Chimera marker file (.cmm) of the C-alpha trace (Angstrom):
<marker_set name="trace">
<marker id="1" x="14.947" y="5.139" z="-13.480" r="1" g="1" b="0" radius="0.5"/>
<marker id="2" x="16.368" y="6.390" z="-16.750" r="1" g="1" b="0" radius="0.5"/>
<marker id="3" x="19.765" y="6.589" z="-15.118" r="1" g="1" b="0" radius="0.5"/>
<marker id="4" x="19.428" y="3.025" z="-13.824" r="1" g="1" b="0" radius="0.5"/>
<marker id="5" x="18.235" y="1.788" z="-17.272" r="1" g="1" b="0" radius="0.5"/>
<marker id="6" x="21.512" y="3.340" z="-18.523" r="1" g="1" b="0" radius="0.5"/>
<marker id="7" x="23.583" y="1.276" z="-16.087" r="1" g="1" b="0" radius="0.5"/>
<marker id="8" x="23.894" y="3.542" z="-13.052" r="1" g="1" b="0" radius="0.5"/>
<marker id="9" x="23.499" y="1.311" z="-10.140" r="1" g="1" b="0" radius="0.5"/>
<marker id="10" x="23.566" y="4.109" z="-7.640" r="1" g="1" b="0" radius="0.5"/>
<marker id="11" x="20.392" y="5.467" z="-9.258" r="1" g="1" b="0" radius="0.5"/>
<marker id="12" x="18.597" y="2.202" z="-8.332" r="1" g="1" b="0" radius="0.5"/>
<marker id="13" x="19.797" y="2.498" z="-4.770" r="1" g="1" b="0" radius="0.5"/>
<marker id="14" x="18.406" y="5.992" z="-4.605" r="1" g="1" b="0" radius="0.5"/>
<marker id="15" x="14.996" y="4.806" z="-6.062" r="1" g="1" b="0" radius="0.5"/>
<marker id="16" x="14.931" y="1.957" z="-3.574" r="1" g="1" b="0" radius="0.5"/>
<marker id="17" x="15.747" y="4.129" z="-0.482" r="1" g="1" b="0" radius="0.5"/>
<marker id="18" x="12.979" y="6.656" z="-1.571" r="1" g="1" b="0" radius="0.5"/>
<marker id="19" x="10.253" y="4.238" z="-2.261" r="1" g="1" b="0" radius="0.5"/>
<marker id="20" x="10.930" y="1.154" z="-0.041" r="1" g="1" b="0" radius="0.5"/>
<marker id="21" x="9.017" y="2.219" z="3.059" r="1" g="1" b="0" radius="0.5"/>
<marker id="22" x="5.873" y="3.554" z="1.451" r="1" g="1" b="0" radius="0.5"/>
<marker id="23" x="5.759" y="0.600" z="-0.870" r="1" g="1" b="0" radius="0.5"/>
<marker id="24" x="6.220" y="-1.953" z="1.935" r="1" g="1" b="0" radius="0.5"/>
<marker id="25" x="3.489" y="-0.286" z="4.001" r="1" g="1" b="0" radius="0.5"/>
<marker id="26" x="1.194" y="-0.392" z="0.952" r="1" g="1" b="0" radius="0.5"/>
<marker id="27" x="1.622" y="-4.198" z="0.898" r="1" g="1" b="0" radius="0.5"/>
<marker id="28" x="1.463" y="-4.598" z="4.696" r="1" g="1" b="0" radius="0.5"/>
<marker id="29" x="-1.814" y="-2.667" z="4.853" r="1" g="1" b="0" radius="0.5"/>
<marker id="30" x="-3.179" y="-4.703" z="1.927" r="1" g="1" b="0" radius="0.5"/>
<marker id="31" x="-2.152" y="-8.042" z="3.200" r="1" g="1" b="0" radius="0.5"/>
<marker id="32" x="-1.447" y="-7.790" z="6.879" r="1" g="1" b="0" radius="0.5"/>
<marker id="33" x="0.583" y="-11.011" z="7.068" r="1" g="1" b="0" radius="0.5"/>
<marker id="34" x="4.120" y="-9.726" z="7.095" r="1" g="1" b="0" radius="0.5"/>
<marker id="35" x="5.583" y="-12.653" z="5.301" r="1" g="1" b="0" radius="0.5"/>
<marker id="36" x="3.141" y="-12.216" z="2.319" r="1" g="1" b="0" radius="0.5"/>
<marker id="37" x="3.707" y="-8.435" z="2.279" r="1" g="1" b="0" radius="0.5"/>
<marker id="38" x="7.512" y="-9.008" z="2.265" r="1" g="1" b="0" radius="0.5"/>
<marker id="39" x="7.193" y="-11.475" z="-0.583" r="1" g="1" b="0" radius="0.5"/>
<marker id="40" x="5.135" y="-9.127" z="-2.687" r="1" g="1" b="0" radius="0.5"/>
<marker id="41" x="7.424" y="-6.356" z="-1.946" r="1" g="1" b="0" radius="0.5"/>
<marker id="42" x="10.382" y="-8.390" z="-3.108" r="1" g="1" b="0" radius="0.5"/>
<marker id="43" x="8.562" y="-9.552" z="-6.212" r="1" g="1" b="0" radius="0.5"/>
<marker id="44" x="7.830" y="-5.991" z="-7.160" r="1" g="1" b="0" radius="0.5"/>
<marker id="45" x="11.385" y="-4.810" z="-6.833" r="1" g="1" b="0" radius="0.5"/>
<marker id="46" x="12.450" y="-7.901" z="-8.829" r="1" g="1" b="0" radius="0.5"/>
<marker id="47" x="10.008" y="-6.698" z="-11.552" r="1" g="1" b="0" radius="0.5"/>
<marker id="48" x="11.545" y="-3.342" z="-11.598" r="1" g="1" b="0" radius="0.5"/>
<marker id="49" x="15.040" y="-4.799" z="-11.978" r="1" g="1" b="0" radius="0.5"/>
<marker id="50" x="13.768" y="-7.228" z="-14.646" r="1" g="1" b="0" radius="0.5"/>
<marker id="51" x="12.217" y="-4.296" z="-16.540" r="1" g="1" b="0" radius="0.5"/>
<marker id="52" x="15.199" y="-2.036" z="-16.450" r="1" g="1" b="0" radius="0.5"/>
<marker id="53" x="16.355" y="-2.505" z="-20.046" r="1" g="1" b="0" radius="0.5"/>
<marker id="54" x="12.831" y="-1.903" z="-21.452" r="1" g="1" b="0" radius="0.5"/>
<marker id="55" x="11.634" y="0.864" z="-19.122" r="1" g="1" b="0" radius="0.5"/>
<marker id="56" x="10.021" y="3.821" z="-20.936" r="1" g="1" b="0" radius="0.5"/>
<marker id="57" x="9.127" y="6.973" z="-19.076" r="1" g="1" b="0" radius="0.5"/>
<marker id="58" x="5.490" y="7.086" z="-19.941" r="1" g="1" b="0" radius="0.5"/>
<marker id="59" x="4.384" y="8.158" z="-16.387" r="1" g="1" b="0" radius="0.5"/>
<marker id="60" x="6.017" y="9.119" z="-13.177" r="1" g="1" b="0" radius="0.5"/>
<marker id="61" x="8.207" y="6.383" z="-11.745" r="1" g="1" b="0" radius="0.5"/>
<marker id="62" x="6.007" y="6.243" z="-8.618" r="1" g="1" b="0" radius="0.5"/>
<marker id="63" x="2.949" y="5.531" z="-10.803" r="1" g="1" b="0" radius="0.5"/>
<marker id="64" x="4.778" y="2.808" z="-12.678" r="1" g="1" b="0" radius="0.5"/>
<marker id="65" x="6.189" y="1.249" z="-9.453" r="1" g="1" b="0" radius="0.5"/>
<marker id="66" x="2.744" y="1.041" z="-7.792" r="1" g="1" b="0" radius="0.5"/>
<marker id="67" x="1.125" y="-0.248" z="-10.963" r="1" g="1" b="0" radius="0.5"/>
<marker id="68" x="3.553" y="-3.171" z="-10.620" r="1" g="1" b="0" radius="0.5"/>
<marker id="69" x="2.746" y="-3.439" z="-6.935" r="1" g="1" b="0" radius="0.5"/>
<marker id="70" x="-0.935" y="-3.402" z="-7.592" r="1" g="1" b="0" radius="0.5"/>
<marker id="71" x="-0.729" y="-6.110" z="-10.240" r="1" g="1" b="0" radius="0.5"/>
<marker id="72" x="1.332" y="-8.318" z="-7.867" r="1" g="1" b="0" radius="0.5"/>
<marker id="73" x="-1.266" y="-7.813" z="-5.152" r="1" g="1" b="0" radius="0.5"/>
<marker id="74" x="-4.216" y="-8.667" z="-7.537" r="1" g="1" b="0" radius="0.5"/>
<marker id="75" x="-2.237" y="-11.816" z="-8.765" r="1" g="1" b="0" radius="0.5"/>
<marker id="76" x="-1.751" y="-12.790" z="-5.089" r="1" g="1" b="0" radius="0.5"/>
<marker id="77" x="-5.409" y="-12.517" z="-4.348" r="1" g="1" b="0" radius="0.5"/>
<marker id="78" x="-6.504" y="-14.330" z="-7.456" r="1" g="1" b="0" radius="0.5"/>
<marker id="79" x="-4.137" y="-17.195" z="-6.778" r="1" g="1" b="0" radius="0.5"/>
<marker id="80" x="-4.418" y="-18.094" z="-3.153" r="1" g="1" b="0" radius="0.5"/>
<marker id="81" x="-6.176" y="-15.729" z="-0.908" r="1" g="1" b="0" radius="0.5"/>
<marker id="82" x="-9.779" y="-14.471" z="-1.758" r="1" g="1" b="0" radius="0.5"/>
<marker id="83" x="-9.897" y="-12.879" z="1.781" r="1" g="1" b="0" radius="0.5"/>
<marker id="84" x="-7.098" y="-12.000" z="4.084" r="1" g="1" b="0" radius="0.5"/>
<marker id="85" x="-7.474" y="-11.245" z="7.733" r="1" g="1" b="0" radius="0.5"/>
<marker id="86" x="-5.205" y="-10.151" z="10.468" r="1" g="1" b="0" radius="0.5"/>
<marker id="87" x="-3.351" y="-12.795" z="12.194" r="1" g="1" b="0" radius="0.5"/>
<marker id="88" x="-4.243" y="-12.450" z="15.947" r="1" g="1" b="0" radius="0.5"/>
<marker id="89" x="-0.595" y="-13.187" z="16.926" r="1" g="1" b="0" radius="0.5"/>
<marker id="90" x="0.703" y="-10.094" z="15.278" r="1" g="1" b="0" radius="0.5"/>
<marker id="91" x="0.208" y="-6.987" z="17.380" r="1" g="1" b="0" radius="0.5"/>
<marker id="92" x="0.526" y="-3.584" z="15.560" r="1" g="1" b="0" radius="0.5"/>
<marker id="93" x="3.374" y="-1.564" z="16.764" r="1" g="1" b="0" radius="0.5"/>
<marker id="94" x="2.328" y="0.861" z="19.639" r="1" g="1" b="0" radius="0.5"/>
<marker id="95" x="3.712" y="4.400" z="19.653" r="1" g="1" b="0" radius="0.5"/>
<marker id="96" x="5.876" y="5.443" z="22.580" r="1" g="1" b="0" radius="0.5"/>
<marker id="97" x="3.702" y="6.911" z="25.290" r="1" g="1" b="0" radius="0.5"/>
<marker id="98" x="4.218" y="7.683" z="28.936" r="1" g="1" b="0" radius="0.5"/>
<marker id="99" x="1.151" y="6.023" z="30.401" r="1" g="1" b="0" radius="0.5"/>
<marker id="100" x="0.532" y="2.206" z="29.911" r="1" g="1" b="0" radius="0.5"/>
<marker id="101" x="-3.208" y="2.917" z="29.369" r="1" g="1" b="0" radius="0.5"/>
<marker id="102" x="-2.400" y="5.347" z="26.610" r="1" g="1" b="0" radius="0.5"/>
<marker id="103" x="-0.241" y="2.639" z="24.912" r="1" g="1" b="0" radius="0.5"/>
<marker id="104" x="-2.986" y="0.097" z="25.242" r="1" g="1" b="0" radius="0.5"/>
<marker id="105" x="-5.535" y="2.429" z="23.789" r="1" g="1" b="0" radius="0.5"/>
<marker id="106" x="-3.328" y="3.366" z="20.885" r="1" g="1" b="0" radius="0.5"/>
<marker id="107" x="-2.626" y="-0.351" z="20.122" r="1" g="1" b="0" radius="0.5"/>
<marker id="108" x="-6.373" y="-1.054" z="20.190" r="1" g="1" b="0" radius="0.5"/>
<marker id="109" x="-7.055" y="1.840" z="17.899" r="1" g="1" b="0" radius="0.5"/>
<marker id="110" x="-4.295" y="0.661" z="15.512" r="1" g="1" b="0" radius="0.5"/>
<marker id="111" x="-5.658" y="-2.836" z="15.522" r="1" g="1" b="0" radius="0.5"/>
<marker id="112" x="-9.202" y="-1.536" z="14.809" r="1" g="1" b="0" radius="0.5"/>
<marker id="113" x="-7.883" y="0.555" z="11.921" r="1" g="1" b="0" radius="0.5"/>
<marker id="114" x="-5.976" y="-2.393" z="10.383" r="1" g="1" b="0" radius="0.5"/>
<marker id="115" x="-9.135" y="-4.598" z="10.776" r="1" g="1" b="0" radius="0.5"/>
<marker id="116" x="-11.313" y="-1.951" z="9.113" r="1" g="1" b="0" radius="0.5"/>
<marker id="117" x="-8.863" y="-1.540" z="6.229" r="1" g="1" b="0" radius="0.5"/>
<marker id="118" x="-8.754" y="-5.344" z="5.806" r="1" g="1" b="0" radius="0.5"/>
<marker id="119" x="-12.567" y="-5.398" z="5.489" r="1" g="1" b="0" radius="0.5"/>
<marker id="120" x="-12.673" y="-2.780" z="2.736" r="1" g="1" b="0" radius="0.5"/>
<marker id="121" x="-13.303" y="-4.064" z="-0.765" r="1" g="1" b="0" radius="0.5"/>
<marker id="122" x="-9.964" y="-4.326" z="-2.525" r="1" g="1" b="0" radius="0.5"/>
<marker id="123" x="-10.574" y="-1.494" z="-4.972" r="1" g="1" b="0" radius="0.5"/>
<marker id="124" x="-11.351" y="0.939" z="-2.165" r="1" g="1" b="0" radius="0.5"/>
<marker id="125" x="-8.434" y="-0.247" z="0.003" r="1" g="1" b="0" radius="0.5"/>
<marker id="126" x="-6.129" y="0.060" z="-2.899" r="1" g="1" b="0" radius="0.5"/>
<marker id="127" x="-7.147" y="3.563" z="-3.699" r="1" g="1" b="0" radius="0.5"/>
<marker id="128" x="-6.947" y="4.600" z="-0.069" r="1" g="1" b="0" radius="0.5"/>
<marker id="129" x="-3.495" y="3.061" z="0.575" r="1" g="1" b="0" radius="0.5"/>
<marker id="130" x="-2.163" y="4.490" z="-2.739" r="1" g="1" b="0" radius="0.5"/>
<marker id="131" x="-3.264" y="7.934" z="-1.489" r="1" g="1" b="0" radius="0.5"/>
<marker id="132" x="-2.168" y="7.522" z="2.173" r="1" g="1" b="0" radius="0.5"/>
<marker id="133" x="0.925" y="5.407" z="1.920" r="1" g="1" b="0" radius="0.5"/>
<marker id="134" x="2.003" y="6.181" z="-1.602" r="1" g="1" b="0" radius="0.5"/>
<marker id="135" x="1.189" y="9.835" z="-1.390" r="1" g="1" b="0" radius="0.5"/>
<marker id="136" x="-0.296" y="9.743" z="-4.804" r="1" g="1" b="0" radius="0.5"/>
<marker id="137" x="-2.600" y="12.313" z="-6.415" r="1" g="1" b="0" radius="0.5"/>
<marker id="138" x="-6.045" y="11.288" z="-7.828" r="1" g="1" b="0" radius="0.5"/>
<marker id="139" x="-4.653" y="11.246" z="-11.319" r="1" g="1" b="0" radius="0.5"/>
<marker id="140" x="-1.662" y="9.022" z="-10.341" r="1" g="1" b="0" radius="0.5"/>
<marker id="141" x="-3.908" y="6.642" z="-8.545" r="1" g="1" b="0" radius="0.5"/>
<marker id="142" x="-6.231" y="6.528" z="-11.646" r="1" g="1" b="0" radius="0.5"/>
<marker id="143" x="-3.210" y="5.858" z="-13.854" r="1" g="1" b="0" radius="0.5"/>
<marker id="144" x="-1.978" y="3.125" z="-11.453" r="1" g="1" b="0" radius="0.5"/>
<marker id="145" x="-5.248" y="1.416" z="-11.169" r="1" g="1" b="0" radius="0.5"/>
<marker id="146" x="-6.274" y="1.897" z="-14.728" r="1" g="1" b="0" radius="0.5"/>
<marker id="147" x="-9.519" y="3.560" z="-13.931" r="1" g="1" b="0" radius="0.5"/>
<marker id="148" x="-10.904" y="7.097" z="-14.227" r="1" g="1" b="0" radius="0.5"/>
<marker id="149" x="-10.246" y="9.995" z="-11.884" r="1" g="1" b="0" radius="0.5"/>
<marker id="150" x="-13.958" y="10.077" z="-10.842" r="1" g="1" b="0" radius="0.5"/>
<marker id="151" x="-13.864" y="6.344" z="-10.039" r="1" g="1" b="0" radius="0.5"/>
<marker id="152" x="-10.897" y="6.951" z="-7.663" r="1" g="1" b="0" radius="0.5"/>
<marker id="153" x="-12.799" y="9.729" z="-5.965" r="1" g="1" b="0" radius="0.5"/>
<marker id="154" x="-15.655" y="7.554" z="-5.556" r="1" g="1" b="0" radius="0.5"/>
<marker id="155" x="-13.604" y="4.708" z="-4.068" r="1" g="1" b="0" radius="0.5"/>
<marker id="156" x="-11.819" y="7.076" z="-1.781" r="1" g="1" b="0" radius="0.5"/>
<marker id="157" x="-15.155" y="8.637" z="-0.601" r="1" g="1" b="0" radius="0.5"/>
<marker id="158" x="-16.662" y="5.131" z="0.163" r="1" g="1" b="0" radius="0.5"/>
<marker id="159" x="-13.532" y="4.002" z="1.902" r="1" g="1" b="0" radius="0.5"/>
<marker id="160" x="-13.540" y="7.061" z="4.099" r="1" g="1" b="0" radius="0.5"/>
<marker id="161" x="-17.118" y="6.623" z="4.906" r="1" g="1" b="0" radius="0.5"/>
<marker id="162" x="-16.732" y="3.054" z="5.955" r="1" g="1" b="0" radius="0.5"/>
<marker id="163" x="-13.623" y="3.683" z="7.923" r="1" g="1" b="0" radius="0.5"/>
<marker id="164" x="-15.092" y="6.677" z="9.736" r="1" g="1" b="0" radius="0.5"/>
<marker id="165" x="-18.220" y="4.590" z="10.566" r="1" g="1" b="0" radius="0.5"/>
<marker id="166" x="-16.163" y="1.788" z="12.089" r="1" g="1" b="0" radius="0.5"/>
<marker id="167" x="-13.896" y="4.196" z="13.978" r="1" g="1" b="0" radius="0.5"/>
<marker id="168" x="-16.512" y="6.892" z="14.829" r="1" g="1" b="0" radius="0.5"/>
<marker id="169" x="-15.526" y="6.889" z="18.500" r="1" g="1" b="0" radius="0.5"/>
<marker id="170" x="-11.845" y="7.837" z="17.648" r="1" g="1" b="0" radius="0.5"/>
<marker id="171" x="-12.234" y="9.523" z="14.177" r="1" g="1" b="0" radius="0.5"/>
<marker id="172" x="-14.943" y="12.067" z="14.033" r="1" g="1" b="0" radius="0.5"/>
<link id1="1" id2="2" r="1" g="1" b="0" radius="0.2"/>
<link id1="2" id2="3" r="1" g="1" b="0" radius="0.2"/>
<link id1="3" id2="4" r="1" g="1" b="0" radius="0.2"/>
<link id1="4" id2="5" r="1" g="1" b="0" radius="0.2"/>
<link id1="5" id2="6" r="1" g="1" b="0" radius="0.2"/>
<link id1="6" id2="7" r="1" g="1" b="0" radius="0.2"/>
<link id1="7" id2="8" r="1" g="1" b="0" radius="0.2"/>
<link id1="8" id2="9" r="1" g="1" b="0" radius="0.2"/>
<link id1="9" id2="10" r="1" g="1" b="0" radius="0.2"/>
<link id1="10" id2="11" r="1" g="1" b="0" radius="0.2"/>
<link id1="11" id2="12" r="1" g="1" b="0" radius="0.2"/>
<link id1="12" id2="13" r="1" g="1" b="0" radius="0.2"/>
<link id1="13" id2="14" r="1" g="1" b="0" radius="0.2"/>
<link id1="14" id2="15" r="1" g="1" b="0" radius="0.2"/>
<link id1="15" id2="16" r="1" g="1" b="0" radius="0.2"/>
<link id1="16" id2="17" r="1" g="1" b="0" radius="0.2"/>
<link id1="17" id2="18" r="1" g="1" b="0" radius="0.2"/>
<link id1="18" id2="19" r="1" g="1" b="0" radius="0.2"/>
<link id1="19" id2="20" r="1" g="1" b="0" radius="0.2"/>
<link id1="20" id2="21" r="1" g="1" b="0" radius="0.2"/>
<link id1="21" id2="22" r="1" g="1" b="0" radius="0.2"/>
<link id1="22" id2="23" r="1" g="1" b="0" radius="0.2"/>
<link id1="23" id2="24" r="1" g="1" b="0" radius="0.2"/>
<link id1="24" id2="25" r="1" g="1" b="0" radius="0.2"/>
<link id1="25" id2="26" r="1" g="1" b="0" radius="0.2"/>
<link id1="26" id2="27" r="1" g="1" b="0" radius="0.2"/>
<link id1="27" id2="28" r="1" g="1" b="0" radius="0.2"/>
<link id1="28" id2="29" r="1" g="1" b="0" radius="0.2"/>
<link id1="29" id2="30" r="1" g="1" b="0" radius="0.2"/>
<link id1="30" id2="31" r="1" g="1" b="0" radius="0.2"/>
<link id1="31" id2="32" r="1" g="1" b="0" radius="0.2"/>
<link id1="32" id2="33" r="1" g="1" b="0" radius="0.2"/>
<link id1="33" id2="34" r="1" g="1" b="0" radius="0.2"/>
<link id1="34" id2="35" r="1" g="1" b="0" radius="0.2"/>
<link id1="35" id2="36" r="1" g="1" b="0" radius="0.2"/>
<link id1="36" id2="37" r="1" g="1" b="0" radius="0.2"/>
<link id1="37" id2="38" r="1" g="1" b="0" radius="0.2"/>
<link id1="38" id2="39" r="1" g="1" b="0" radius="0.2"/>
<link id1="39" id2="40" r="1" g="1" b="0" radius="0.2"/>
<link id1="40" id2="41" r="1" g="1" b="0" radius="0.2"/>
<link id1="41" id2="42" r="1" g="1" b="0" radius="0.2"/>
<link id1="42" id2="43" r="1" g="1" b="0" radius="0.2"/>
<link id1="43" id2="44" r="1" g="1" b="0" radius="0.2"/>
<link id1="44" id2="45" r="1" g="1" b="0" radius="0.2"/>
<link id1="45" id2="46" r="1" g="1" b="0" radius="0.2"/>
<link id1="46" id2="47" r="1" g="1" b="0" radius="0.2"/>
<link id1="47" id2="48" r="1" g="1" b="0" radius="0.2"/>
<link id1="48" id2="49" r="1" g="1" b="0" radius="0.2"/>
<link id1="49" id2="50" r="1" g="1" b="0" radius="0.2"/>
<link id1="50" id2="51" r="1" g="1" b="0" radius="0.2"/>
<link id1="51" id2="52" r="1" g="1" b="0" radius="0.2"/>
<link id1="52" id2="53" r="1" g="1" b="0" radius="0.2"/>
<link id1="53" id2="54" r="1" g="1" b="0" radius="0.2"/>
<link id1="54" id2="55" r="1" g="1" b="0" radius="0.2"/>
<link id1="55" id2="56" r="1" g="1" b="0" radius="0.2"/>
<link id1="56" id2="57" r="1" g="1" b="0" radius="0.2"/>
<link id1="57" id2="58" r="1" g="1" b="0" radius="0.2"/>
<link id1="58" id2="59" r="1" g="1" b="0" radius="0.2"/>
<link id1="59" id2="60" r="1" g="1" b="0" radius="0.2"/>
<link id1="60" id2="61" r="1" g="1" b="0" radius="0.2"/>
<link id1="61" id2="62" r="1" g="1" b="0" radius="0.2"/>
<link id1="62" id2="63" r="1" g="1" b="0" radius="0.2"/>
<link id1="63" id2="64" r="1" g="1" b="0" radius="0.2"/>
<link id1="64" id2="65" r="1" g="1" b="0" radius="0.2"/>
<link id1="65" id2="66" r="1" g="1" b="0" radius="0.2"/>
<link id1="66" id2="67" r="1" g="1" b="0" radius="0.2"/>
<link id1="67" id2="68" r="1" g="1" b="0" radius="0.2"/>
<link id1="68" id2="69" r="1" g="1" b="0" radius="0.2"/>
<link id1="69" id2="70" r="1" g="1" b="0" radius="0.2"/>
<link id1="70" id2="71" r="1" g="1" b="0" radius="0.2"/>
<link id1="71" id2="72" r="1" g="1" b="0" radius="0.2"/>
<link id1="72" id2="73" r="1" g="1" b="0" radius="0.2"/>
<link id1="73" id2="74" r="1" g="1" b="0" radius="0.2"/>
<link id1="74" id2="75" r="1" g="1" b="0" radius="0.2"/>
<link id1="75" id2="76" r="1" g="1" b="0" radius="0.2"/>
<link id1="76" id2="77" r="1" g="1" b="0" radius="0.2"/>
<link id1="77" id2="78" r="1" g="1" b="0" radius="0.2"/>
<link id1="78" id2="79" r="1" g="1" b="0" radius="0.2"/>
<link id1="79" id2="80" r="1" g="1" b="0" radius="0.2"/>
<link id1="80" id2="81" r="1" g="1" b="0" radius="0.2"/>
<link id1="81" id2="82" r="1" g="1" b="0" radius="0.2"/>
<link id1="82" id2="83" r="1" g="1" b="0" radius="0.2"/>
<link id1="83" id2="84" r="1" g="1" b="0" radius="0.2"/>
<link id1="84" id2="85" r="1" g="1" b="0" radius="0.2"/>
<link id1="85" id2="86" r="1" g="1" b="0" radius="0.2"/>
<link id1="86" id2="87" r="1" g="1" b="0" radius="0.2"/>
<link id1="87" id2="88" r="1" g="1" b="0" radius="0.2"/>
<link id1="88" id2="89" r="1" g="1" b="0" radius="0.2"/>
<link id1="89" id2="90" r="1" g="1" b="0" radius="0.2"/>
<link id1="90" id2="91" r="1" g="1" b="0" radius="0.2"/>
<link id1="91" id2="92" r="1" g="1" b="0" radius="0.2"/>
<link id1="92" id2="93" r="1" g="1" b="0" radius="0.2"/>
<link id1="93" id2="94" r="1" g="1" b="0" radius="0.2"/>
<link id1="94" id2="95" r="1" g="1" b="0" radius="0.2"/>
<link id1="95" id2="96" r="1" g="1" b="0" radius="0.2"/>
<link id1="96" id2="97" r="1" g="1" b="0" radius="0.2"/>
<link id1="97" id2="98" r="1" g="1" b="0" radius="0.2"/>
<link id1="98" id2="99" r="1" g="1" b="0" radius="0.2"/>
<link id1="99" id2="100" r="1" g="1" b="0" radius="0.2"/>
<link id1="100" id2="101" r="1" g="1" b="0" radius="0.2"/>
<link id1="101" id2="102" r="1" g="1" b="0" radius="0.2"/>
<link id1="102" id2="103" r="1" g="1" b="0" radius="0.2"/>
<link id1="103" id2="104" r="1" g="1" b="0" radius="0.2"/>
<link id1="104" id2="105" r="1" g="1" b="0" radius="0.2"/>
<link id1="105" id2="106" r="1" g="1" b="0" radius="0.2"/>
<link id1="106" id2="107" r="1" g="1" b="0" radius="0.2"/>
<link id1="107" id2="108" r="1" g="1" b="0" radius="0.2"/>
<link id1="108" id2="109" r="1" g="1" b="0" radius="0.2"/>
<link id1="109" id2="110" r="1" g="1" b="0" radius="0.2"/>
<link id1="110" id2="111" r="1" g="1" b="0" radius="0.2"/>
<link id1="111" id2="112" r="1" g="1" b="0" radius="0.2"/>
<link id1="112" id2="113" r="1" g="1" b="0" radius="0.2"/>
<link id1="113" id2="114" r="1" g="1" b="0" radius="0.2"/>
<link id1="114" id2="115" r="1" g="1" b="0" radius="0.2"/>
<link id1="115" id2="116" r="1" g="1" b="0" radius="0.2"/>
<link id1="116" id2="117" r="1" g="1" b="0" radius="0.2"/>
<link id1="117" id2="118" r="1" g="1" b="0" radius="0.2"/>
<link id1="118" id2="119" r="1" g="1" b="0" radius="0.2"/>
<link id1="119" id2="120" r="1" g="1" b="0" radius="0.2"/>
<link id1="120" id2="121" r="1" g="1" b="0" radius="0.2"/>
<link id1="121" id2="122" r="1" g="1" b="0" radius="0.2"/>
<link id1="122" id2="123" r="1" g="1" b="0" radius="0.2"/>
<link id1="123" id2="124" r="1" g="1" b="0" radius="0.2"/>
<link id1="124" id2="125" r="1" g="1" b="0" radius="0.2"/>
<link id1="125" id2="126" r="1" g="1" b="0" radius="0.2"/>
<link id1="126" id2="127" r="1" g="1" b="0" radius="0.2"/>
<link id1="127" id2="128" r="1" g="1" b="0" radius="0.2"/>
<link id1="128" id2="129" r="1" g="1" b="0" radius="0.2"/>
<link id1="129" id2="130" r="1" g="1" b="0" radius="0.2"/>
<link id1="130" id2="131" r="1" g="1" b="0" radius="0.2"/>
<link id1="131" id2="132" r="1" g="1" b="0" radius="0.2"/>
<link id1="132" id2="133" r="1" g="1" b="0" radius="0.2"/>
<link id1="133" id2="134" r="1" g="1" b="0" radius="0.2"/>
<link id1="134" id2="135" r="1" g="1" b="0" radius="0.2"/>
<link id1="135" id2="136" r="1" g="1" b="0" radius="0.2"/>
<link id1="136" id2="137" r="1" g="1" b="0" radius="0.2"/>
<link id1="137" id2="138" r="1" g="1" b="0" radius="0.2"/>
<link id1="138" id2="139" r="1" g="1" b="0" radius="0.2"/>
<link id1="139" id2="140" r="1" g="1" b="0" radius="0.2"/>
<link id1="140" id2="141" r="1" g="1" b="0" radius="0.2"/>
<link id1="141" id2="142" r="1" g="1" b="0" radius="0.2"/>
<link id1="142" id2="143" r="1" g="1" b="0" radius="0.2"/>
<link id1="143" id2="144" r="1" g="1" b="0" radius="0.2"/>
<link id1="144" id2="145" r="1" g="1" b="0" radius="0.2"/>
<link id1="145" id2="146" r="1" g="1" b="0" radius="0.2"/>
<link id1="146" id2="147" r="1" g="1" b="0" radius="0.2"/>
<link id1="147" id2="148" r="1" g="1" b="0" radius="0.2"/>
<link id1="148" id2="149" r="1" g="1" b="0" radius="0.2"/>
<link id1="149" id2="150" r="1" g="1" b="0" radius="0.2"/>
<link id1="150" id2="151" r="1" g="1" b="0" radius="0.2"/>
<link id1="151" id2="152" r="1" g="1" b="0" radius="0.2"/>
<link id1="152" id2="153" r="1" g="1" b="0" radius="0.2"/>
<link id1="153" id2="154" r="1" g="1" b="0" radius="0.2"/>
<link id1="154" id2="155" r="1" g="1" b="0" radius="0.2"/>
<link id1="155" id2="156" r="1" g="1" b="0" radius="0.2"/>
<link id1="156" id2="157" r="1" g="1" b="0" radius="0.2"/>
<link id1="157" id2="158" r="1" g="1" b="0" radius="0.2"/>
<link id1="158" id2="159" r="1" g="1" b="0" radius="0.2"/>
<link id1="159" id2="160" r="1" g="1" b="0" radius="0.2"/>
<link id1="160" id2="161" r="1" g="1" b="0" radius="0.2"/>
<link id1="161" id2="162" r="1" g="1" b="0" radius="0.2"/>
<link id1="162" id2="163" r="1" g="1" b="0" radius="0.2"/>
<link id1="163" id2="164" r="1" g="1" b="0" radius="0.2"/>
<link id1="164" id2="165" r="1" g="1" b="0" radius="0.2"/>
<link id1="165" id2="166" r="1" g="1" b="0" radius="0.2"/>
<link id1="166" id2="167" r="1" g="1" b="0" radius="0.2"/>
<link id1="167" id2="168" r="1" g="1" b="0" radius="0.2"/>
<link id1="168" id2="169" r="1" g="1" b="0" radius="0.2"/>
<link id1="169" id2="170" r="1" g="1" b="0" radius="0.2"/>
<link id1="170" id2="171" r="1" g="1" b="0" radius="0.2"/>
<link id1="171" id2="172" r="1" g="1" b="0" radius="0.2"/>
</marker_set>
């Protein structure tokens, strides 16, 4: 990001390539409507571009990026959508499998996981997705969310308990 701040446009392309997929999945798992996720994703990258000149390396770039993303997500929920559920017309992508019954079972499990994620309270869902999609450490999640490390651990623990409870037949 420091190279991008100095005018190196190739540095931005590198940052974008490295972080686009996990960041997009973070939004898609937080607001399962693809159009909303795409909009928040674009707004986050626009904020990165807009902050280029005043960027200061006070934390890892990933922490800073996900802090922007988290703030965009919070703003979205405050403005328009107190609760977001899956749109029944959108099927989660099924992995390639040889047997049709395996594909159907996998798609059903994916749908159940997305439903369970959508039902988690936002603080737990954010912590879980930052860990799983963003690959962040507890300290990075704490910095991103502006909470303590122990709070993050607690949120992750509660999220895992709820997810395991809802998916106990496929996730021991």
